[in-house]
C-alpha positions in Angstrom: 18.6 20.2 -86.0 16.6 20.0 -82.9 13.6 17.7 -82.1 10.5 18.9 -84.0 12.3 21.2 -86.5 10.7 21.1 -89.9 13.1 19.6 -92.5 10.8 19.9 -95.6 7.1 20.3 -96.4 4.7 20.2 -99.3 1.0 21.0 -99.8 -1.5 20.5 -102.6 -4.9 19.2 -103.5 -6.8 16.6 -105.4 -4.7 15.0 -108.1 -1.3 16.2 -106.8 1.3 13.6 -105.9 1.5 13.5 -102.2 5.3 13.5 -101.8 8.2 15.6 -100.6 10.9 17.0 -102.9 13.8 15.3 -101.2 14.4 11.9 -99.6 13.3 11.5 -96.0 15.9 10.9 -93.3 15.4 7.5 -91.7 14.2 8.0 -88.0 12.4 11.2 -88.7 8.6 11.6 -88.5 6.0 12.3 -91.2 2.9 14.3 -90.5 0.0 14.3 -92.9 -2.8 16.8 -92.7 -5.9 16.5 -94.8 -9.0 18.7 -95.2 -12.1 17.4 -96.9 -15.6 18.4 -97.7 -17.1 15.2 -96.6 -20.3 15.3 -98.8 -17.9 15.1 -101.8 -16.3 11.8 -101.0 -15.5 11.5 -97.3 -12.2 11.5 -95.4 -9.4 9.0 -95.5 -10.2 5.6 -93.9 -6.5 4.6 -94.4 -3.2 6.3 -95.1 -0.3 4.4 -96.6 2.8 5.1 -98.6 5.1 3.3 -101.0 7.9 2.6 -98.4 6.4 2.5 -95.0 3.2 0.9 -95.9 0.2 1.4 -93.6 2.3 2.4 -90.6 0.5 5.7 -90.2 -1.5 6.4 -86.9 -4.6 8.6 -87.0 -4.0 11.4 -84.4 -7.4 13.0 -84.7 -10.4 13.1 -87.2 -12.9 15.7 -86.7 -16.0 17.2 -88.6 -17.9 20.5 -88.2 -21.0 18.5 -87.5 -23.1 19.8 -90.3 -24.9 17.7 -92.9 -25.2 20.2 -95.7 -22.9 21.0 -98.5 -20.4 23.0 -96.4 -19.8 19.9 -94.2 -16.0 19.9 -93.5 -13.5 17.4 -92.1 -10.0 17.7 -90.8 -7.7 14.8 -90.0 -4.0 14.2 -89.0 -2.0 11.1 -89.4 1.5 10.5 -88.2 4.4 8.1 -89.1 6.9 8.1 -86.3 10.5 6.8 -87.1 10.2 6.6 -90.9 12.3 4.1 -92.9 13.6 7.0 -95.1 13.6 7.2 -98.8 11.1 9.0 -100.9 7.7 7.8 -100.0 4.5 8.7 -101.9 1.4 8.7 -99.8 -1.9 7.2 -100.9 -5.0 8.0 -98.9 -8.1 5.8 -99.3 -11.4 7.4 -99.6 -10.0 10.9 -100.2 -11.5 13.0 -103.0 -11.7 15.9 -103.2 -9.3 17.2 -100.6 -6.5 19.6 -99.6 -3.4 18.3 -97.9 -0.1 19.2 -96.2 2.9 16.9 -95.6 5.7 17.7 -93.3 9.0 15.8 -92.4 10.0 16.7 -88.8 13.1 16.0 -87.0 13.1 13.0 -84.6 10.6 10.2 -83.7 7.3 11.6 -82.3 5.1 10.2 -79.6 1.6 11.7 -79.1 1.1 13.2 -75.7 -2.2 14.9 -76.2 -4.6 15.8 -78.9 -8.1 17.2 -79.7 -10.3 18.8 -82.2 -13.2 21.1 -82.8 -15.8 21.8 -85.4 -18.3 24.6 -85.7 -20.7 26.1 -88.2 -21.3 29.7 -89.0 -18.6 30.9 -86.6 -16.3 33.9 -87.0 -14.1 33.2 -83.9 -12.0 30.1 -83.3 -10.7 28.9 -80.0 -9.0 25.6 -80.8 -7.2 25.2 -77.5 -8.0 26.6 -74.1 -6.4 26.8 -70.7 -7.7 23.3 -70.0 -5.6 21.8 -72.8 -2.0 21.2 -71.4 1.0 21.1 -73.5 3.7 18.6 -72.4 7.1 19.7 -71.2 9.7 19.7 -74.0 7.1 19.1 -76.6 6.3 20.3 -80.1 2.7 20.9 -81.2 0.9 21.2 -84.5 -2.6 22.5 -85.2 -4.5 22.2 -88.5 -7.4 24.2 -89.8 -9.9 23.5 -92.6 -11.8 26.7 -93.2 -13.9 25.6 -96.2 -12.8 26.0 -99.9 -13.2 29.8 -100.1 -11.1 32.8 -99.2 -11.1 32.4 -95.4 -8.3 32.2 -92.9 -7.6 32.1 -89.2 -5.9 35.2 -87.9 -4.0 33.7 -85.0 -3.8 36.2 -82.2 -1.3 34.6 -79.9 2.4 34.6 -80.7 3.6 31.1 -79.7 2.0 29.7 -82.7 3.4 30.2 -86.3 2.0 29.2 -89.6 4.3 26.7 -91.3 2.4 25.1 -94.1 -0.8 25.2 -96.1 -2.7 25.8 -99.2 -6.1 27.1 -100.2 -7.9 27.5 -96.9 -6.0 24.9 -95.0 -3.2 25.8 -92.6 -0.7 24.1 -90.3 0.5 25.9 -87.2 3.5 24.9 -85.0 4.8 25.8 -81.6 7.5 24.4 -79.3 7.6 24.4 -75.6 10.6 23.9 -73.3 8.5 23.9 -70.1 5.0 22.7 -69.3 2.4 25.2 -70.4 -1.2 25.6 -71.0 -2.2 25.9 -74.7 -4.1 28.5 -76.5 -4.8 29.0 -80.2 -7.4 31.4 -81.1 -8.2 34.4 -83.2 -10.8 35.8 -85.5 -11.6 33.9 -88.8 -11.7 36.4 -91.5 -13.2 36.3 -95.0 -16.8 35.5 -94.0 -18.7 33.2 -91.8 -19.0 29.5 -92.5 -18.2 26.2 -91.0 -14.8 25.0 -90.1 -13.0 21.9 -88.7 -9.7 22.0 -86.8 -7.5 19.8 -84.7 -4.3 19.9 -82.7 -1.7 17.5 -81.2 1.2 17.8 -78.9 4.2 15.4 -79.3 7.2 14.4 -77.2 10.2 12.7 -78.4 10.4 8.9 -78.4 13.1 8.0 -75.9 16.3 6.8 -77.5 19.3 5.0 -76.3 22.1 6.5 -74.3 24.9 4.3 -75.6 25.5 1.9 -78.3 28.0 -0.9 -77.5 29.2 -4.3 -78.7 29.2 -7.2 -76.4 32.6 -7.5 -74.8 33.6 -3.9 -75.4 34.6 -1.3 -72.8 32.6 1.9 -72.8 33.2 5.2 -71.0 30.0 6.1 -69.2 29.4 9.6 -68.0 27.2 9.7 -64.9 26.0 12.1 -62.2 26.9 10.0 -59.2 29.8 10.4 -56.9 33.0 11.2 -58.7 35.4 8.2 -58.7 32.8 6.4 -56.6 31.1 3.8 -58.8 31.0 0.5 -56.8 28.5 -1.5 -58.7 27.6 -2.0 -62.4 25.0 -4.4 -63.9 23.7 -4.8 -67.6 20.3 -6.3 -67.7 20.9 -7.5 -64.1 24.3 -9.2 -65.0 27.4 -7.9 -63.3 29.9 -6.2 -65.5 33.4 -5.0 -64.7 34.2 -1.4 -63.4 37.5 -0.2 -64.8 39.3 3.1 -64.5 37.4 6.1 -63.1 38.1 9.7 -63.7 35.6 12.0 -61.9 32.2 11.2 -63.3 33.6 9.2 -66.2 33.8 5.4 -65.6 35.1 2.7 -68.0 32.7 -0.2 -67.9 33.8 -3.6 -69.5 30.6 -5.2 -70.8 32.0 -8.7 -70.2 28.9 -10.5 -68.9 28.4 -14.0 -70.4 24.6 -14.4 -70.2 23.3 -12.1 -72.9 23.2 -13.8 -76.3 20.8 -11.6 -78.3 21.0 -8.0 -79.4 18.6 -5.4 -78.0 18.1 -2.5 -75.6 19.2 -3.2 -72.1 19.5 -1.2 -68.9 23.0 -0.5 -67.5 22.7 0.4 -63.9 25.7 2.1 -62.0 25.6 2.6 -58.3 27.8 4.4 -55.8 26.7 2.8 -52.7 24.0 5.4 -52.0 22.2 6.1 -55.3 22.0 4.4 -58.8 21.7 5.8 -62.2 20.3 3.9 -65.2 21.3 4.1 -68.9 19.7 2.5 -71.9 22.3 0.6 -74.0 21.8 -0.7 -77.6 23.8 -3.8 -77.0 24.9 -5.4 -80.2 25.8 -9.2 -80.2 27.6 -10.2 -83.4 28.3 -13.6 -84.6 27.4 -16.8 -86.5 24.0 -18.4 -86.8 23.5 -22.0 -85.8 25.3 -24.7 -88.0 24.9 -28.4 -88.2 28.2 -30.4 -88.4 28.1 -33.6 -90.3 30.6 -36.2 -91.5 29.7 -38.3 -94.7 26.1 -37.3 -94.1 25.9 -38.3 -90.5 25.5 -35.7 -87.6 28.6 -35.1 -85.4 26.6 -35.4 -82.3 27.4 -34.7 -78.7 30.9 -33.3 -79.2 32.6 -31.2 -76.6 36.0 -30.4 -78.3 34.9 -28.3 -81.4 37.4 -25.6 -82.3 36.2 -22.7 -84.4 38.3 -20.3 -86.4 36.9 -17.2 -88.1 38.9 -15.2 -90.7 37.9 -12.1 -92.5 38.1 -11.6 -96.3 41.7 -10.6 -96.1 42.6 -13.7 -94.2 43.1 -12.0 -90.8 41.9 -14.0 -87.8 38.9 -12.4 -86.1 38.3 -15.1 -83.5 39.3 -18.6 -82.3 37.4 -20.6 -79.8 37.8 -24.0 -78.3 35.6 -26.3 -76.4 32.4 -25.7 -78.4 29.8 -28.4 -78.3 27.2 -29.9 -80.4 23.8 -31.4 -79.5 22.4 -34.8 -80.4 21.7 -33.8 -84.0 25.1 -32.1 -84.4 23.8 -28.4 -84.0 26.4 -26.0 -82.7 24.1 -23.1 -81.7 25.0 -19.6 -82.3 28.5 -18.3 -81.9 29.4 -14.9 -80.7 32.5 -13.5 -82.5 34.8 -11.0 -81.0 35.5 -8.8 -84.1 33.9 -7.9 -87.4 30.6 -6.3 -88.4 27.2 -7.6 -89.5 27.2 -8.7 -93.1 31.0 -9.0 -93.3 32.0 -12.0 -95.3 34.0 -14.5 -93.2 35.7 -17.9 -93.6 34.6 -20.3 -90.9 36.4 -23.5 -89.9 35.2 -26.1 -87.4 37.4 -29.0 -86.3 36.9 -31.8 -83.8 39.9 -34.0 -83.0 37.7 -36.6 -81.4 35.5 -36.9 -84.5 38.5 -36.6 -86.8 36.4 -34.2 -88.9 36.5 -30.5 -90.0 34.5 -28.3 -92.2 35.3 -24.9 -93.8 32.8 -22.6 -95.5 32.2 -19.0 -96.3 29.3 -17.1 -94.7 28.6 -13.7 -93.3 28.4 -12.4 -89.6 25.0 -11.5 -88.3 23.4 -9.3 -85.6 22.2 -12.0 -83.3 
């Protein structure tokens, strides 16, 4: 699937469960479109669901500007990077209404949005040449054409109807190069008010590589073949290994980074540099306090640690660890094993003539 592809969709009205048929894939986005006759209860002031909570962002909320009974409203909310599962959406202040819900591939970031509302109009021009659609984006438009038999006959081909029910419709287009937007066409089925909005989205930047602290990764670059001369991770020098054309083995052997996160890996060839985003995973043990007969084993400098997995295989052994004035060891980075793996940990100090063994789990530090 490509960014912006529709995975699944549903549409309905007042009283229907606002949910999708299948579980949502974690990391994908949820788009919620709602059309209201505002004199009958208003539009949603909050959108939440049973898994992601109130993490939805209002992209636009627009009315037709009329205060009589045909007063309409159209709104769109987005949840980028869903936690997955089978969320059920609950709008606040939302009856009666029509709605559409879409799961789309990827994590969305709003690049531009707008809305229009008119009364007694038979022609819609939701976007014009002044509205620019971003490069490599996906756009969605939504129309609320009152609760009667009316529809927008879209006259320009880049837009396609993808969802809707009973006078609300969702349109989608994708752009691989920057372009001006246009969504227009006659509204058929009579003249009345309408409200509509649109938004353009780009993909939230992801990471280029995922790596464990201490690992060696093959990095593909666009610099001089076999010519990498410098490499840093978050400003810390790392080791350049074998190079083959524009593939370089980089040993992530810095000693300064102690917490997981996204860090910049910068390669250089003496003339130019290229930057990659690395999800850097630091795996190990949380802080422990060493005691002997209730007293802290303070200010030690000869602590040895041995870490075994559940099968008894040694994952790591380190010497020369220290404790502070209250016997705290600090976190310990472990060379092998994964987060949540059960491990047996043994600490020993010859100077204190003391040791401790216990079972715990590795953590992402």
